[in-house]
NUMI-523803 format. One record per residue (C-alpha): residue in three letters; x, y, z; chain. Coordinates in Angstrom, 3 decimals, padded with zeros to 6 digits. Example, Ala and Ser with C-alpha at 12.3 -4.5 7.8 and 13.67 -1.06 7.14 Angstrom:
+---------+----------+----------+----------+--------+
! residuo !       xx !       yy !       zz ! cadena !
+---------+----------+----------+----------+--------+
!     ALA !  012.300 ! -004.500 !  007.800 !      A !
!     SER !  013.670 ! -001.060 !  007.140 !      A !
+---------+----------+----------+----------+--------+
END
This chain:
+---------+----------+----------+----------+--------+
! residuo !       xx !       yy !       zz ! cadena !
+---------+----------+----------+----------+--------+
!     MET ! -055.841 !  076.300 !  036.854 !      A !
!     LYS ! -054.332 !  077.972 !  033.842 !      A !
!     ARG ! -051.127 !  076.060 !  034.477 !      A !
!     SER ! -053.056 !  072.723 !  034.621 !      A !
!     PHE ! -054.732 !  073.470 !  031.299 !      A !
!     LEU ! -051.402 !  074.228 !  029.600 !      A !
!     GLY ! -049.903 !  070.991 !  031.002 !      A !
!     ALA ! -052.785 !  068.909 !  029.628 !      A !
!     ILE ! -052.352 !  070.471 !  026.179 !      A !
!     ALA ! -048.594 !  069.721 !  026.225 !      A !
!     ALA ! -049.269 !  066.104 !  027.169 !      A !
!     LEU ! -051.713 !  065.708 !  024.258 !      A !
!     VAL ! -049.166 !  067.142 !  021.821 !      A !
!     VAL ! -046.496 !  064.708 !  023.005 !      A !
!     VAL ! -048.875 !  061.731 !  022.693 !      A !
!     ALA ! -049.938 !  062.779 !  019.176 !      A !
!     ALA ! -046.311 !  063.158 !  018.049 !      A !
!     ALA ! -045.396 !  059.769 !  019.455 !      A !
!     GLY ! -048.349 !  058.142 !  017.685 !      A !
!     GLY ! -047.485 !  059.702 !  014.344 !      A !
!     TYR ! -043.854 !  058.568 !  014.635 !      A !
!     ALA ! -044.934 !  055.046 !  015.467 !      A !
!     LEU ! -047.245 !  054.956 !  012.442 !      A !
!     THR ! -044.556 !  056.212 !  010.102 !      A !
!     ARG ! -042.038 !  053.567 !  011.405 !      A !
!     GLY ! -044.437 !  050.655 !  011.663 !      A !
!     LYS ! -045.941 !  050.772 !  008.202 !      A !
!     PRO ! -042.793 !  049.753 !  006.276 !      A !
!     ALA ! -042.155 !  046.976 !  008.781 !      A !
!     GLY ! -045.631 !  045.621 !  008.202 !      A !
!     ASP ! -045.106 !  045.841 !  004.464 !      A !
!     ALA ! -041.840 !  043.888 !  004.826 !      A !
!     LEU ! -043.525 !  041.177 !  006.893 !      A !
!     ALA ! -046.305 !  040.877 !  004.365 !      A !
!     ALA ! -043.767 !  040.620 !  001.523 !      A !
!     ALA ! -041.816 !  037.918 !  003.359 !      A !
!     GLY ! -044.987 !  035.903 !  003.912 !      A !
!     ALA ! -045.891 !  036.201 !  000.270 !      A !
!     ALA ! -042.379 !  035.090 ! -000.791 !      A !
!     SER ! -042.552 !  032.088 !  001.520 !      A !
!     ALA ! -045.897 !  031.065 !  000.170 !      A !
!     GLY ! -044.619 !  031.439 ! -003.398 !      A !
!     SER ! -041.577 !  029.294 ! -002.596 !      A !
!     ALA ! -043.746 !  026.560 ! -001.124 !      A !
!     ALA ! -045.952 !  026.663 ! -004.170 !      A !
!     SER ! -042.887 !  026.466 ! -006.424 !      A !
!     GLY ! -041.518 !  023.388 ! -004.556 !      A !
!     ALA ! -044.836 !  021.586 ! -004.798 !      A !
!     GLY ! -045.475 !  022.129 ! -008.473 !      A !
!     GLY ! -042.329 !  023.799 ! -009.796 !      A !
!     PRO ! -040.366 !  022.854 ! -012.894 !      A !
!     PRO ! -038.382 !  019.550 ! -012.984 !      A !
!     ILE ! -034.820 !  019.573 ! -011.683 !      A !
!     SER ! -032.112 !  019.135 ! -014.308 !      A !
!     VAL ! -029.835 !  016.152 ! -013.546 !      A !
!     THR ! -027.485 !  013.679 ! -015.257 !      A !
!     THR ! -027.799 !  009.935 ! -014.652 !      A !
!     VAL ! -025.848 !  006.755 ! -015.366 !      A !
!     MET ! -026.927 !  003.150 ! -015.547 !      A !
!     VAL ! -025.889 !  000.733 ! -012.801 !      A !
!     GLN ! -023.470 ! -001.763 ! -014.334 !      A !
!     LYS ! -023.003 ! -005.429 ! -013.476 !      A !
!     ARG ! -019.457 ! -006.743 ! -013.657 !      A !
!     ASP ! -016.762 ! -008.590 ! -011.732 !      A !
!     VAL ! -014.721 ! -006.299 ! -009.491 !      A !
!     ASP ! -011.273 ! -007.190 ! -008.150 !      A !
!     VAL ! -010.682 ! -006.099 ! -004.549 !      A !
!     VAL ! -007.207 ! -004.565 ! -004.735 !      A !
!     LEU ! -004.948 ! -003.529 ! -001.851 !      A !
!     ASP ! -002.357 ! -000.813 ! -002.498 !      A !
!     ALA !  000.963 ! -000.545 ! -000.648 !      A !
!     THR !  004.554 !  000.586 ! -001.074 !      A !
!     GLY !  007.087 ! -002.234 ! -001.137 !      A !
!     THR !  010.839 ! -002.736 ! -001.143 !      A !
!     VAL !  012.581 ! -005.070 ! -003.554 !      A !
!     THR !  014.557 ! -007.703 ! -001.639 !      A !
!     ALA !  016.666 ! -010.628 ! -002.835 !      A !
!     LEU !  015.566 ! -014.148 ! -001.995 !      A !
!     ASN !  019.219 ! -015.067 ! -001.365 !      A !
!     SER !  022.075 ! -012.729 ! -000.535 !      A !
!     VAL !  025.328 ! -014.154 !  000.855 !      A !
!     ASP !  028.346 ! -012.333 !  002.264 !      A !
!     ILE !  031.464 ! -014.313 !  001.326 !      A !
!     ARG !  034.061 ! -014.486 !  004.150 !      A !
!     PRO !  037.085 ! -016.751 !  004.649 !      A !
!     GLN !  036.916 ! -019.465 !  007.297 !      A !
!     VAL !  040.631 ! -019.235 !  008.122 !      A !
!     ALA !  043.132 ! -016.413 !  008.320 !      A !
!     SER !  045.251 ! -016.501 !  005.201 !      A !
!     THR !  046.451 ! -014.530 !  002.182 !      A !
!     ILE !  044.614 ! -014.178 ! -001.133 !      A !
!     THR !  046.672 ! -015.722 ! -003.927 !      A !
!     LYS !  044.165 ! -015.330 ! -006.796 !      A !
!     VAL !  040.811 ! -013.662 ! -007.550 !      A !
!     HIS !  038.793 ! -015.647 ! -010.120 !      A !
!     ILE !  035.845 ! -013.305 ! -010.736 !      A !
!     LYS !  035.120 ! -009.699 ! -011.653 !      A !
!     GLU !  032.780 ! -007.207 ! -010.078 !      A !
!     GLY !  029.224 ! -007.505 ! -011.377 !      A !
!     GLN !  029.831 ! -010.950 ! -012.857 !      A !
!     PHE !  027.094 ! -013.579 ! -012.687 !      A !
!     VAL !  028.358 ! -016.752 ! -011.029 !      A !
!     SER !  026.882 ! -020.210 ! -010.705 !      A !
!     ALA !  026.694 ! -022.355 ! -007.582 !      A !
!     GLY !  030.070 ! -024.029 ! -006.897 !      A !
!     GLN !  032.070 ! -021.658 ! -009.100 !      A !
!     GLN !  035.458 ! -020.786 ! -007.607 !      A !
!     LEU !  035.739 ! -017.182 ! -006.418 !      A !
!     PHE !  039.070 ! -016.900 ! -004.536 !      A !
!     THR !  042.135 ! -018.987 ! -003.788 !      A !
!     LEU !  043.993 ! -018.653 ! -000.473 !      A !
!     ASP !  047.550 ! -019.617 !  000.445 !      A !
!     ALA !  047.242 ! -023.359 !  001.184 !      A !
!     ARG !  050.885 ! -024.470 !  001.641 !      A !
!     ASN !  050.567 ! -025.131 !  005.358 !      A !
!     ASP !  047.378 ! -027.169 !  004.886 !      A !
!     GLU !  048.952 ! -029.177 !  002.071 !      A !
!     VAL !  051.856 ! -030.100 !  004.390 !      A !
!     ASN !  049.404 ! -031.195 !  007.072 !      A !
!     VAL !  047.630 ! -033.483 !  004.615 !      A !
!     THR !  050.950 ! -035.007 !  003.554 !      A !
!     LYS !  051.974 ! -035.649 !  007.175 !      A !
!     ALA !  048.649 ! -037.299 !  007.933 !      A !
!     LYS !  048.976 ! -039.591 !  004.933 !      A !
!     ALA !  052.521 ! -040.586 !  005.952 !      A !
!     GLN !  051.347 ! -041.422 !  009.455 !      A !
!     LEU !  048.621 ! -043.600 !  007.973 !      A !
!     ALA !  051.163 ! -045.482 !  005.880 !      A !
!     LYS !  053.344 ! -046.091 !  008.952 !      A !
!     ASP !  050.451 ! -047.408 !  011.003 !      A !
!     MET !  049.302 ! -049.591 !  008.108 !      A !
!     ALA !  052.709 ! -051.291 !  008.152 !      A !
!     SER !  052.466 ! -051.866 !  011.906 !      A !
!     LEU !  049.019 ! -053.373 !  011.439 !      A !
!     ALA !  050.330 ! -055.771 !  008.799 !      A !
!     ASP !  053.094 ! -056.934 !  011.154 !      A !
!     SER !  050.600 ! -057.428 !  013.974 !      A !
!     GLN !  048.362 ! -059.503 !  011.748 !      A !
!     ARG !  051.327 ! -061.746 !  010.788 !      A !
!     GLN !  052.241 ! -062.223 !  014.446 !      A !
!     LEU !  048.655 ! -063.200 !  015.214 !      A !
!     ALA !  048.647 ! -065.778 !  012.392 !      A !
!     ARG !  051.891 ! -067.429 !  013.656 !      A !
!     SER !  050.665 ! -067.527 !  017.224 !      A !
!     ARG !  047.523 ! -069.345 !  016.143 !      A !
!     ASP !  049.611 ! -071.968 !  014.279 !      A !
!     LEU !  051.825 ! -072.521 !  017.329 !      A !
!     MET !  048.797 ! -072.839 !  019.585 !      A !
!     ALA !  047.391 ! -075.503 !  017.280 !      A !
!     GLN !  050.620 ! -077.466 !  017.868 !      A !
!     ASN !  050.419 ! -076.802 !  021.633 !      A !
!     PHE !  053.638 ! -074.792 !  021.669 !      A !
!     ILE !  052.089 ! -071.601 !  023.191 !      A !
!     SER !  049.135 ! -070.850 !  025.426 !      A !
!     GLN !  045.829 ! -069.217 !  024.588 !      A !
!     GLY !  046.941 ! -066.088 !  026.469 !      A !
!     ALA !  049.713 ! -065.446 !  023.953 !      A !
!     VAL !  047.221 ! -065.660 !  021.098 !      A !
!     ASP !  044.861 ! -063.225 !  022.838 !      A !
!     THR !  047.686 ! -060.737 !  023.328 !      A !
!     ASN !  048.473 ! -060.736 !  019.599 !      A !
!     GLN !  044.757 ! -060.379 !  018.833 !      A !
!     THR !  044.549 ! -057.251 !  021.049 !      A !
!     LEU !  047.587 ! -055.797 !  019.317 !      A !
!     VAL !  045.940 ! -056.206 !  015.906 !      A !
!     GLU !  042.675 ! -054.561 !  017.024 !      A !
!     SER !  044.533 ! -051.640 !  018.605 !      A !
!     GLN !  046.440 ! -051.076 !  015.415 !      A !
!     GLN !  043.189 ! -051.071 !  013.438 !      A !
!     ALA !  041.875 ! -048.297 !  015.715 !      A !
!     VAL !  045.058 ! -046.328 !  015.067 !      A !
!     ILE !  044.480 ! -046.694 !  011.333 !      A !
!     ALA !  040.933 ! -045.306 !  011.704 !      A !
!     SER !  042.308 ! -042.352 !  013.652 !      A !
!     ASP !  044.887 ! -041.689 !  010.934 !      A !
!     ARG !  042.205 ! -041.650 !  008.267 !      A !
!     ALA !  040.153 ! -039.159 !  010.303 !      A !
!     ALA !  043.233 ! -036.972 !  010.669 !      A !
!     ILE !  043.662 ! -037.016 !  006.900 !      A !
!     GLU !  040.037 ! -035.928 !  006.421 !      A !
!     ALA !  040.476 ! -033.102 !  008.936 !      A !
!     ALA !  043.587 ! -031.928 !  007.121 !      A !
!     GLN !  041.722 ! -032.041 !  003.820 !      A !
!     VAL !  038.919 ! -029.951 !  005.300 !      A !
!     GLY !  041.454 ! -027.343 !  006.342 !      A !
!     LEU !  042.924 ! -027.503 !  002.852 !      A !
!     SER !  039.462 ! -026.966 !  001.294 !      A !
!     TYR !  039.147 ! -023.620 !  003.117 !      A !
!     SER !  041.768 ! -022.256 !  000.763 !      A !
!     ARG !  039.344 ! -022.670 ! -002.146 !      A !
!     ILE !  036.365 ! -020.294 ! -001.784 !      A !
!     VAL !  033.404 ! -021.113 ! -004.049 !      A !
!     ALA !  029.975 ! -019.554 ! -004.598 !      A !
!     PRO !  027.290 ! -021.145 ! -002.359 !      A !
!     ALA !  024.484 ! -020.077 ! -004.743 !      A !
!     ALA !  023.996 ! -018.568 ! -008.151 !      A !
!     GLY !  023.744 ! -014.812 ! -008.368 !      A !
!     ARG !  025.429 ! -011.563 ! -009.207 !      A !
!     ALA !  028.716 ! -010.593 ! -007.595 !      A !
!     GLY !  028.908 ! -007.204 ! -005.970 !      A !
!     ALA !  031.928 ! -005.066 ! -005.220 !      A !
!     ILE !  035.149 ! -007.025 ! -004.557 !      A !
!     ASN !  036.930 ! -005.668 ! -001.510 !      A !
!     VAL !  040.226 ! -007.653 ! -001.728 !      A !
!     TYR !  042.969 ! -008.333 ! -004.206 !      A !
!     ALA !  045.738 ! -010.888 ! -004.650 !      A !
!     GLY !  048.080 ! -010.563 ! -001.683 !      A !
!     SER !  045.453 ! -009.222 !  000.735 !      A !
!     LEU !  045.444 ! -010.731 !  004.206 !      A !
!     VAL !  041.908 ! -011.844 !  005.115 !      A !
!     GLN !  040.366 ! -013.059 !  008.367 !      A !
!     PRO !  037.014 ! -014.600 !  009.309 !      A !
!     SER !  036.107 ! -011.562 !  011.452 !      A !
!     GLY !  036.992 ! -009.080 !  008.718 !      A !
!     PRO !  034.744 ! -007.472 !  006.099 !      A !
!     PRO !  033.197 ! -009.700 !  003.420 !      A !
!     LEU !  035.268 ! -010.428 !  000.363 !      A !
!     VAL !  032.225 ! -010.055 ! -001.924 !      A !
!     THR !  028.445 ! -010.377 ! -001.761 !      A !
!     ILE !  026.530 ! -012.756 ! -004.025 !      A !
!     THR !  022.907 ! -011.674 ! -004.606 !      A !
!     GLN !  020.233 ! -013.690 ! -006.381 !      A !
!     LEU !  018.242 ! -011.553 ! -008.847 !      A !
!     ASP !  015.989 ! -014.103 ! -010.547 !      A !
!     PRO !  013.528 ! -014.787 ! -009.067 !      A !
!     ILE !  013.290 ! -011.833 ! -006.696 !      A !
!     SER !  010.844 ! -010.736 ! -004.001 !      A !
!     VAL !  009.058 ! -007.555 ! -002.934 !      A !
!     ALA !  008.340 ! -007.030 !  000.772 !      A !
!     PHE !  005.511 ! -004.749 !  001.917 !      A !
!     SER !  003.138 ! -004.253 !  004.862 !      A !
!     LEU ! -000.661 ! -004.474 !  004.942 !      A !
!     PRO ! -003.114 ! -003.363 !  007.663 !      A !
!     GLN ! -004.219 ! -006.117 !  010.007 !      A !
!     ARG ! -007.847 ! -005.638 !  008.921 !      A !
!     ASN ! -006.863 ! -007.159 !  005.553 !      A !
!     LEU ! -005.174 ! -010.197 !  007.124 !      A !
!     ALA ! -008.117 ! -012.593 !  006.593 !      A !
!     PRO ! -008.451 ! -012.115 !  002.799 !      A !
!     VAL ! -004.653 ! -012.159 !  002.405 !      A !
!     LEU ! -004.370 ! -015.497 !  004.217 !      A !
!     ALA ! -007.253 ! -016.872 !  002.163 !      A !
!     SER ! -005.418 ! -015.813 ! -000.994 !      A !
!     LEU ! -002.210 ! -017.483 !  000.244 !      A !
!     ARG ! -004.025 ! -020.753 !  000.982 !      A !
!     GLY ! -005.512 ! -020.642 ! -002.493 !      A !
!     GLY ! -002.088 ! -020.764 ! -004.085 !      A !
!     GLY ! -001.024 ! -017.139 ! -003.766 !      A !
!     GLY ! -002.977 ! -014.221 ! -005.207 !      A !
!     SER ! -001.781 ! -012.074 ! -008.067 !      A !
!     VAL !  000.497 ! -009.179 ! -007.088 !      A !
!     THR !  001.434 ! -006.330 ! -009.424 !      A !
!     ALA !  004.488 ! -004.106 ! -008.959 !      A !
!     LEU !  004.479 ! -000.696 ! -010.668 !      A !
!     LEU !  008.071 !  000.069 ! -011.580 !      A !
!     PRO !  009.578 !  003.503 ! -010.840 !      A !
!     GLU !  009.238 !  006.309 ! -013.370 !      A !
!     ALA !  006.356 !  004.439 ! -015.068 !      A !
!     SER !  008.889 !  002.116 ! -016.685 !      A !
!     GLY !  006.591 ! -000.890 ! -016.680 !      A !
!     VAL !  004.646 ! -003.406 ! -014.641 !      A !
!     ALA !  005.792 ! -006.722 ! -013.178 !      A !
!     THR !  003.372 ! -009.473 ! -012.176 !      A !
!     GLY !  004.078 ! -012.048 ! -009.473 !      A !
!     HIS !  002.321 ! -014.060 ! -006.780 !      A !
!     LEU !  001.965 ! -013.976 ! -003.013 !      A !
!     LEU !  004.780 ! -015.927 ! -001.352 !      A !
!     PHE !  004.793 ! -015.316 !  002.393 !      A !
!     VAL !  002.740 ! -013.799 !  005.233 !      A !
!     ASP !  004.473 ! -013.154 !  008.554 !      A !
!     ASN !  003.348 ! -015.128 !  011.606 !      A !
!     ALA !  002.690 ! -012.060 !  013.772 !      A !
!     VAL !  001.199 ! -008.575 !  013.501 !      A !
!     ASP !  003.508 ! -005.701 !  014.373 !      A !
!     ALA !  002.049 ! -004.307 !  017.606 !      A !
!     GLY !  003.629 ! -000.911 !  017.012 !      A !
!     SER !  002.144 ! -000.241 !  013.557 !      A !
!     GLY ! -000.780 ! -002.676 !  013.389 !      A !
!     THR !  000.495 ! -004.129 !  010.111 !      A !
!     VAL !  001.612 ! -007.548 !  008.936 !      A !
!     ARG !  004.686 ! -008.192 !  006.767 !      A !
!     VAL !  004.031 ! -009.775 !  003.363 !      A !
!     LYS !  006.293 ! -010.932 !  000.520 !      A !
!     ALA !  005.579 ! -011.584 ! -003.139 !      A !
!     GLU !  007.799 ! -013.358 ! -005.670 !      A !
!     PHE !  008.480 ! -012.069 ! -009.203 !      A !
!     ALA !  010.304 ! -013.444 ! -012.216 !      A !
!     ASN !  013.150 ! -011.055 ! -013.010 !      A !
!     LYS !  014.961 ! -012.311 ! -016.090 !      A !
!     ASP !  015.113 ! -008.818 ! -017.559 !      A !
!     GLU !  016.432 ! -007.422 ! -014.227 !      A !
!     ARG !  013.862 ! -004.625 ! -014.022 !      A !
!     LEU !  013.513 ! -005.158 ! -010.262 !      A !
!     TRP !  016.657 ! -004.257 ! -008.330 !      A !
!     PRO !  017.273 ! -004.971 ! -004.631 !      A !
!     GLY !  016.606 ! -001.961 ! -002.420 !      A !
!     ALA !  014.328 ! -000.145 ! -004.874 !      A !
!     PHE !  010.867 !  001.112 ! -003.871 !      A !
!     VAL !  007.862 !  000.058 ! -005.942 !      A !
!     ALA !  004.102 !  000.569 ! -005.746 !      A !
!     VAL !  002.371 ! -002.751 ! -005.100 !      A !
!     ARG ! -001.204 ! -003.732 ! -005.933 !      A !
!     MET ! -002.524 ! -007.042 ! -004.658 !      A !
!     ALA ! -005.831 ! -008.599 ! -005.707 !      A !
!     VAL ! -007.153 ! -010.524 ! -002.706 !      A !
!     GLN ! -010.745 ! -011.143 ! -003.781 !      A !
!     THR ! -013.097 ! -010.895 ! -006.773 !      A !
!     LEU ! -016.681 ! -009.660 ! -006.316 !      A !
!     LYS ! -018.646 ! -011.642 ! -008.893 !      A !
!     GLY ! -021.507 ! -009.802 ! -010.637 !      A !
!     ALA ! -021.262 ! -006.691 ! -008.452 !      A !
!     SER ! -023.445 ! -003.610 ! -009.016 !      A !
!     VAL ! -021.096 ! -000.761 ! -009.933 !      A !
!     VAL ! -021.952 !  002.955 ! -009.717 !      A !
!     PRO ! -019.812 !  006.113 ! -009.853 !      A !
!     GLN ! -018.526 !  007.191 ! -006.471 !      A !
!     ALA ! -019.889 !  010.673 ! -007.243 !      A !
!     ALA ! -023.422 !  009.258 ! -007.081 !      A !
!     VAL ! -023.069 !  008.100 ! -003.455 !      A !
!     ILE ! -024.290 !  010.603 ! -000.848 !      A !
!     GLN ! -023.290 !  010.370 !  002.805 !      A !
!     GLY ! -026.447 !  011.114 !  004.776 !      A !
!     PRO ! -027.103 !  011.276 !  008.527 !      A !
!     ARG ! -028.423 !  007.700 !  008.456 !      A !
!     GLY ! -025.906 !  006.218 !  006.062 !      A !
!     LYS ! -025.058 !  006.257 !  002.371 !      A !
!     ILE ! -027.780 !  006.724 ! -000.274 !      A !
!     VAL ! -028.138 !  007.216 ! -004.011 !      A !
!     TYR ! -030.998 !  008.835 ! -005.902 !      A !
!     VAL ! -032.664 !  006.470 ! -008.384 !      A !
!     VAL ! -034.806 !  007.831 ! -011.215 !      A !
!     ASP ! -037.857 !  005.691 ! -012.046 !      A !
!     ALA ! -039.815 !  005.417 ! -015.289 !      A !
!     ALA ! -041.979 !  008.414 ! -014.289 !      A !
!     SER ! -038.849 !  010.614 ! -013.984 !      A !
!     LYS ! -039.217 !  010.834 ! -010.210 !      A !
!     ALA ! -036.148 !  010.702 ! -007.966 !      A !
!     SER ! -036.266 !  008.522 ! -004.877 !      A !
!     PRO ! -033.473 !  007.889 ! -002.344 !      A !
!     ARG ! -032.154 !  004.343 ! -002.069 !      A !
!     PRO ! -029.933 !  003.239 !  000.874 !      A !
!     VAL ! -026.778 !  001.475 ! -000.289 !      A !
!     GLU ! -023.755 ! -000.221 !  001.248 !      A !
!     VAL ! -020.352 !  000.309 ! -000.344 !      A !
!     LEU ! -018.569 ! -003.042 ! -000.640 !      A !
!     TYR ! -015.448 ! -001.711 ! -002.319 !      A !
!     ALA ! -014.427 !  001.587 ! -003.904 !      A !
!     SER ! -011.482 !  002.275 ! -006.175 !      A !
!     GLY ! -010.854 !  005.135 ! -008.555 !      A !
!     GLU ! -014.128 !  006.620 ! -009.813 !      A !
!     ASP ! -016.293 !  003.504 ! -009.295 !      A !
!     ALA ! -017.778 !  001.760 ! -006.278 !      A !
!     ALA ! -019.320 ! -001.695 ! -005.894 !      A !
!     VAL ! -022.513 ! -001.345 ! -003.841 !      A !
!     THR ! -025.559 ! -003.248 ! -002.683 !      A !
!     GLY ! -029.081 ! -001.804 ! -002.628 !      A !
!     VAL ! -029.472 ! -001.102 ! -006.347 !      A !
!     ARG ! -029.935 ! -003.373 ! -009.316 !      A !
!     PRO ! -028.155 ! -003.416 ! -012.670 !      A !
!     GLY ! -030.066 ! -001.209 ! -015.087 !      A !
!     ASP ! -031.232 !  001.326 ! -012.490 !      A !
!     ARG ! -030.556 !  004.964 ! -013.297 !      A !
!     VAL ! -028.721 !  006.803 ! -010.522 !      A !
!     VAL ! -028.224 !  010.567 ! -010.362 !      A !
!     VAL ! -024.649 !  011.819 ! -010.630 !      A !
!     GLU ! -024.942 !  015.582 ! -011.202 !      A !
!     GLY ! -027.667 !  017.698 ! -009.610 !      A !
!     ARG ! -028.237 !  015.357 ! -006.658 !      A !
!     GLN ! -027.698 !  018.190 ! -004.178 !      A !
!     ASN ! -030.963 !  019.817 ! -005.345 !      A !
!     LEU ! -033.111 !  016.704 ! -005.073 !      A !
!     ARG ! -035.776 !  015.807 ! -002.552 !      A !
!     PRO ! -037.678 !  012.513 ! -002.310 !      A !
!     GLY ! -040.265 !  012.378 ! -005.109 !      A !
!     ALA ! -038.874 !  015.376 ! -006.994 !      A !
!     ALA ! -039.490 !  015.490 ! -010.742 !      A !
!     VAL ! -036.326 !  015.458 ! -012.796 !      A !
!     VAL ! -035.334 !  016.027 ! -016.397 !      A !
!     GLU ! -032.184 !  014.437 ! -017.711 !      A !
!     ARG ! -029.601 !  016.539 ! -019.480 !      A !
!     ALA ! -026.431 !  015.643 ! -021.302 !      A !
!     PRO ! -023.253 !  015.622 ! -019.174 !      A !
!     ALA ! -021.533 !  019.011 ! -019.039 !      A !
!     GLU ! -018.704 !  019.437 ! -021.534 !      A !
!     PRO ! -015.434 !  021.183 ! -020.686 !      A !
!     GLY ! -015.832 !  024.948 ! -021.048 !      A !
!     SER ! -019.631 !  024.905 ! -020.812 !      A !
!     ARG ! -019.536 !  026.617 ! -017.430 !      A !
!     GLY ! -017.561 !  029.478 ! -018.959 !      A !
!     ARG ! -020.182 !  029.934 ! -021.674 !      A !
!     ARG ! -023.002 !  029.937 ! -019.121 !      A !
!     GLY ! -021.090 !  032.470 ! -017.007 !      A !
!     ALA ! -020.670 !  034.754 ! -020.004 !      A !
!     GLY ! -024.387 !  034.595 ! -020.748 !      A !
!     ALA ! -025.225 !  035.385 ! -017.146 !      A !
!     SER ! -022.987 !  038.419 ! -017.182 !      A !
!     ALA ! -024.859 !  039.934 ! -020.135 !      A !
!     PRO ! -027.741 !  041.416 ! -018.063 !      A !
!     ALA ! -025.250 !  042.927 ! -015.671 !      A !
!     SER ! -023.397 !  044.497 ! -018.586 !      A !
!     ALA ! -026.618 !  045.866 ! -020.015 !      A !
!     ALA ! -027.477 !  047.397 ! -016.644 !      A !
!     ALA ! -024.057 !  049.002 ! -016.503 !      A !
!     GLN ! -024.727 !  050.603 ! -019.912 !      A !
!     GLY ! -027.858 !  052.414 ! -018.707 !      A !
!     ALA ! -030.624 !  049.774 ! -018.533 !      A !
!     PRO ! -033.643 !  050.663 ! -016.352 !      A !
!     PRO ! -033.167 !  049.803 ! -012.695 !      A !
!     ALA ! -034.906 !  046.744 ! -011.257 !      A !
!     ALA ! -038.200 !  047.055 ! -009.411 !      A !
!     SER ! -036.462 !  046.518 ! -006.109 !      A !
!     ASP ! -034.160 !  049.450 ! -006.852 !      A !
!     ALA ! -037.160 !  051.655 ! -007.653 !      A !
!     LEU ! -038.805 !  050.729 ! -004.404 !      A !
!     ALA ! -035.608 !  051.447 ! -002.553 !      A !
!     THR ! -035.422 !  054.962 ! -004.017 !      A !
!     ARG ! -039.130 !  055.771 ! -003.629 !      A !
!     PRO ! -039.891 !  058.015 ! -000.587 !      A !
!     ARG ! -042.082 !  056.403 !  002.021 !      A !
!     SER ! -045.642 !  057.674 !  002.219 !      A !
!     GLY ! -046.424 !  059.868 !  005.158 !      A !
!     ALA ! -042.771 !  060.312 !  006.046 !      A !
!     GLY ! -040.931 !  063.534 !  005.746 !      A !
!     PRO ! -037.341 !  064.126 !  004.864 !      A !
!     ARG ! -034.857 !  062.023 !  006.832 !      A !
!     THR ! -031.682 !  063.094 !  008.497 !      A !
!     GLY ! -028.462 !  061.159 !  008.513 !      A !
!     SER ! -029.385 !  059.588 !  011.873 !      A !
!     GLY ! -032.656 !  058.112 !  010.542 !      A !
!     ALA ! -034.967 !  060.275 !  012.775 !      A !
!     PRO ! -037.665 !  062.567 !  011.342 !      A !
!     ALA ! -036.530 !  066.154 !  010.689 !      A !
!     VAL ! -038.101 !  068.762 !  012.906 !      A !
+---------+----------+----------+----------+--------+
END
């Protein structure tokens, strides 16, 4: 029985110790929960009737906006001709210099034409011979007709002379065609420019043997006017075609190294979309009297395909992408912010043309991330460069003061205060025995 009594006492001691430990551990947790509830309630109260949110706003503007497509283009010549001989021969004279501007029909090269000149002379001599035979045949026909009128010869003899005359006339026609063919061959010895342009590098000299299948003698390239070829996505095909039907929209080429801007017009839209890239080939024509555009160069191209008349324009920074679409916050006369759904028609640079707001509305640009529907706002001036640095310096002042020996915050005091009813703690966090 004595053993049972001692066991009961030991059990009571264990239960009492466990209860005291639970009380000492549970009280701070309850305090923390109570503090969290109080903080939550204070936050809710602050959101309902807290101070206004500082924001910056801009007025919605009404103006015409050009819908511009950007692309990278390549300068190409409208006409570029490789000059080759049509017969195998030898160059006897070069009439131009490299880089020279030539006009259409200007002589470029002269080939050895002695053989063709002989052929023309032979053809002309054959024509003269056949002309003499025709004259004799015509005289024979005239005499036979006189004799037939006197009944000295038959009609068959007259018909024979008539056939001889007509055959000789056909021979004369053939001789004249032979002369023209010989003259065509002779003309191949005189190479002229088919179009006006600038001559490139000359690859032959006097005495060079040239052939039709050989390399070109020179290339003539037209520089004024000139074209720029570029590709546009197929989604822009409809407005581009509409611009072409309207006489060709304005196209601007930004020259390399910011050396200037050239303005031209839309000239051509390809008849098929490239299935591999999903783009369509487009060309624009530019005046190039000052030769700023050079074939083969790359330029940045901007093409205006449409003008949005009287569009509502806001900064792109004011547009917020929400889960249900794009919105902007509009500030009313009572300085309350309300979300307004918008649709972006076109965006370029820092501005965007939208629908859903009216000119004159004030939209929030800075501070929109802190807004909620119906929140009170106060407008501030836009931040100047360096203002953030000044605010950061001011914010660091309390920290500096604390580092120099300022009293610790209330939270620090609570952290260092020993808990009531708790004894000294060991490194493991359990009560010391």
